[in-house]
C-alpha positions, 0 to 999 in steps of 0.5 A: 220891451221890458215889463217891470213889477209894480213894486221893484222892492218886493221880495221874489215869490214863486206861487204862494211862497217866497224864494227863501221858503221854497229853498227851505222846503226843498232842502227839508223835503230832501232830508225828510225823505232820506230820514224816512227811507233810512230810519222809517222816522216820519216826524221830519216830513210832518214838520216840513209839511207844517212849515210849508203850510205856515209859510204860505203868503197871502197879500204879503202876510204869511199864515204864521204871522197872522196867527202870531198877530191874532194871538197877541191881539186876543191873548198876549197883550192887554187891551186898553179901552178909554171911555169918554163922557 
């Protein structure tokens, strides 16, 4: 018995991230922990955690994409309204 997902062209996901993001977060954590233990520098682990938070996906939209679209809607692009009588 084979069970197929609803959308066969959907990207592979694990928990709340795409698999590509899981790989980036994992490599970032390894490098960040190495830098933290050797140099005592905290910034790389903060950046990795920030990337992990911003790459969370809900219903095929990441938090970063939502923030980007909201910025463009409210600030980035001029809104054009036409009033008709």
